[in-house]
FIVEXVO-734808 format. One record per atom (N, C-alpha, C): residue in three letters; y negated, z, x. Coordinates in pm, whole numbers, plus 50000, padded with zeros to 5 digits. Example, Ala and Ser with C-alpha at 12.3 -4.5 7.8 and 13.67 -1.06 7.14 Angstrom:
BEGIN
ALA505695078051319ALA504505078051230ALA503305078051320SER502255070851285SER501065071451367SER499975078751290
***
This chain:
BEGIN
MET426298860681213MET425328851581158MET424748843081271SER424548830381243SER424008821581346SER422488822481352ALA421978818981468ALA420528819281488ALA419888807781412ARG418678809781374ARG417908799581302ARG417588788181398PRO417778775581355PRO417468764381444PRO415978764081479ALA415698760381603ALA414298759681648ALA413758745481639SER414608735781605SER414118721981598SER413068720781488ILE412198710881503ILE411028709381416ILE411228696981329LEU411438699081200LEU411668687981107LEU410498678181103PRO409238682681094PRO408138672881091PRO408098663981216LEU408468669481331LEU408518661281454LEU409568650481440GLU410738653981390GLU411808644181375GLU411418633381274VAL410748637281167VAL410288627581067VAL409248618181128LEU408298623681203LEU407298615281270LEU407948605681368LEU408898610381447LEU409588601781543LEU410368590781471PHE410968594081357PHE411708584281278PHE410778573081232PHE409648576881171PHE408728566781121PHE408048559281235ASP407778565981346ASP407188559381462ASP408148549081519PHE409448552081517PHE410458542681565PHE410378529581487TYR410118530481357TYR410018518381275TYR408608512581272TYR407598520481300TYR406238515081304TYR405988507381433THR406618511381542THR406358505081672THR406598489981669PRO407688484681610PRO407818469981603PRO406718463481519VAL406288470381413VAL405178465181333VAL403928464481419TYR403698474981498TYR402558475381590TYR402618463581687ILE403788461081743ILE403958450081839ILE403618436781774VAL404218434181657VAL404008421381589VAL402548419481554LEU401908429781497LEU400488428681463LEU399628426481587ALA399918433781694ALA399128432281816ALA399278418181872ILE400488412781872ILE400708399181925ILE399998388881838ILE400088390281706ILE399388380981616ILE397888381581639ILE397358393581651ILE395918395181674ILE395518389081808TYR396328391181912TYR396008385482043TYR396118370282043ILE397068364781970ILE397158350081959ILE395898344781893TYR395468351281786TYR394248347081718TYR393028348381810LYS392918359581878LYS391778361681968LYS391778351382080GLY392958348782137GLY393048339182248GLY392698325082204ALA393048321582080ALA392768308182030ALA391338306681980THR390708317481938THR389398316781875THR388248320181970PHE388438329782057PHE387348334782140PHE387578331482286TYR386468330882357TYR386548328882501TYR386678342582568TYR387758344482638TYR387968356782713TYR387448354982854PRO386768364982909PRO386398364283050PRO387668362883135PRO387548356683251PRO388748354783335PRO389458367983363ASN390768367383365ASN391628378683400ASN391468390883308THR391238388683179THR391168400083087THR392248399482979LEU392578387682929LEU393558386682821LEU394958390682868ALA395388385382981ALA396738388283030ALA396948403183058PRO396028410083127PRO396258424483148PRO396298432483017GLU395518428482918GLU395558435582790GLU396918433782722ILE397458421782727ILE398768419182667ILE399868426482744VAL399808426082876VAL400798433182958VAL400708448282931GLY399508453382915GLY399338467582882GLY399998471282751ILE399878462582651ILE400548465082522ILE402058465382542LEU402588455882617LEU404038455482639LEU404528467682715LEU403788472082815LEU404168484182889LEU404078496582800MET403078496682712MET402948507982621MET404138508682526ILE404638497182484ILE405788496882394ILE407018502682462ILE407228499182589ILE408348504882664ILE408198520082671MET406978524582699MET406728538882706MET406938545382569GLN406538538582462GLN406698543982327GLN408158546682295TYR408998536582317TYR410418538382284TYR411068548982372THR410648549782498THR411148560382586THR410718573982533ARG409468574882495ARG408918587482444ARG409598591582313ILE409818582082224ILE410478584982097ILE411908589882121HIS412618583182211HIS413998587182241HIS414038601282301ILE413188603682399ILE413158616882463ILE412748627682362GLY411768624582277GLY411308634282178GLY412388637782077SER413118627582031SER414188630081936SER415308638282001MET415638634782125MET416658642182198MET416208656682220ALA414948658482256ALA414418671982278ALA414508680282152ASN414148674382040ASN414138681681914ASN415558684881867ARG416458675481881ARG417828677781833ARG418588687681921THR418338687282052THR419058696382142THR418268708982173GLU417038709582123GLU416128720882148GLU415928722982298SER415718711782367SER415558711982513SER414088713282550VAL413768723682625VAL412388726082669VAL411958715182765SER412818711482860SER412428701582961SER412168687882897ALA412988683982800ALA412748671182731ALA411478671782647ALA411198683382587ALA409948684882510ALA408738683982602ILE408868689182723ILE407778687882821ILE407548673182853TRP408638665482869TRP408488651182896TRP407858643782778LEU408178648082656LEU407538642182539LEU406028643882546VAL405578655782583VAL404148658582594VAL403538650882711ILE404228650782825ILE403708643682943ILE403538628782913LEU404518622582847LEU404398608382812LEU403418606082697GLY403168616482618GLY402208615182508GLY400778613882556ILE400458620282668ILE399078619982718ILE398648605782758PRO399408598482842PRO398978584682870PRO399048575682747ALA399988578482656ALA400068570482534ALA398798572182450ILE398278584282444ILE397028586682372ILE395878579482441ILE395808580282572ILE394728573782647ILE394778558682628ILE395968552782639ILE396108538282624ILE395748534082482THR396188541782383THR395868538382244THR394368539282218ILE393718549182275ILE392258550082261ILE391578538182327PHE392098533782442PHE391548521782506PHE391638509882411TYR392828507682354TYR392998496282264TYR392248498182132LEU391958510282097LEU391188513081976LEU389708510081995ASN389178512682115ASN387728511782135ASN387268502182243PHE388028500582350PHE387468494582471PHE388068481182513GLN388988475482436GLN389488462382475GLN388368452082460THR388588440082511THR387518430082516THR386938427082378PHE387778423882281PHE387328421682144PHE388098431282054VAL387388439381977VAL388028448981886VAL387788444281743PHE388868441081674PHE388798437081535PHE389098449081446TRP388768447481318TRP389098457781221TRP390608460081219ALA391388449381227ALA392858450481228ALA393328458281351ASP392658456581465ASP392988464481584ASP392748479281559ILE391648482281494ILE391308496281466ILE392368502681377VAL392758495781271VAL393768501181179VAL395118502681251ASN395528492181322ASN396818492281392ASN396878503681494ASN395838504981574ASN395818515281678ASN395568529181620ALA394878530081507ALA394678543181445ALA396008548881396PHE396858540381339PHE398188545081299PHE398988549681421MET398928541881528MET399658545681649MET399118558781706LEU397798560281707LEU397188572581757LEU397588584581671PHE397648582581541PHE398088593081449PHE399488598081487PHE400418588681504PHE401778592381540PHE401838599481675VAL401208593581775VAL401308598981911VAL400668612881920CYS399508614681859CYS398828627781866CYS399648638581796LEU400128635681676LEU400908645781605LEU402218648781676GLU402878638481728GLU404138640781800GLU403888649081926THR402778646681993THR402448654482112THR402158668982075LEU401418671081967LEU401148684881923LEU402428692081881PHE403288685181807PHE404558691281770PHE405448693281892GLY405308684581992GLY406048686482117GLY405618699182188ILE404318701882188ILE403808714382247ILE404358726382169ALA404338725382036ALA404918736181954ALA406408737681983GLY407068726482004GLY408498726882036GLY408788733782167ILE407948731582266ILE408128738182396ILE408158753182377PHE407178758482305PHE407108772882283PHE408238777782192GLY408538770082088GLY409598774081996GLY410978773782060PHE411248763282138PHE412548762282205PHE412688773082311ARG411598775882381ARG411638786182485ARG411888799982421LYS411278802282306LYS411468815082237LYS412898816282184ALA413438805182132ALA414788805382075ALA415868806282182HIS415588800682299HIS416548800482411HIS415858805982535PRO415718818982548PRO414908824782657PRO415578824782795ASN416608817182815ASN417318816882945ASN416348815683055
***
């Protein structure tokens, strides 16, 4: 009889939906920033770093999603650790964009709340995966 798989279905489902939500997040964030830049006066040197931060976060998101999916499918402890490690700055950056950017709109709150939901749950399931994968493969 084969051993029971240690991969976590809810993690894979979250990563799947996050993969498709991330482009929506990008488009909404860019539209909101275009509106903010055209409507409001930004203090010098604040708009560009916020936009660059969003773009860097997107690169990190897709890296994190890929590593998380690979970790879950292969039941790799080291990849699951990387999912959690990359989840921590993603949570911090999302909280920044949720609360502390120069101008926070209601649309920013909704957009970043969805992103925070995905990242937090994926990080928690990543922690569960570390323990589950280690227990299933005690090498």
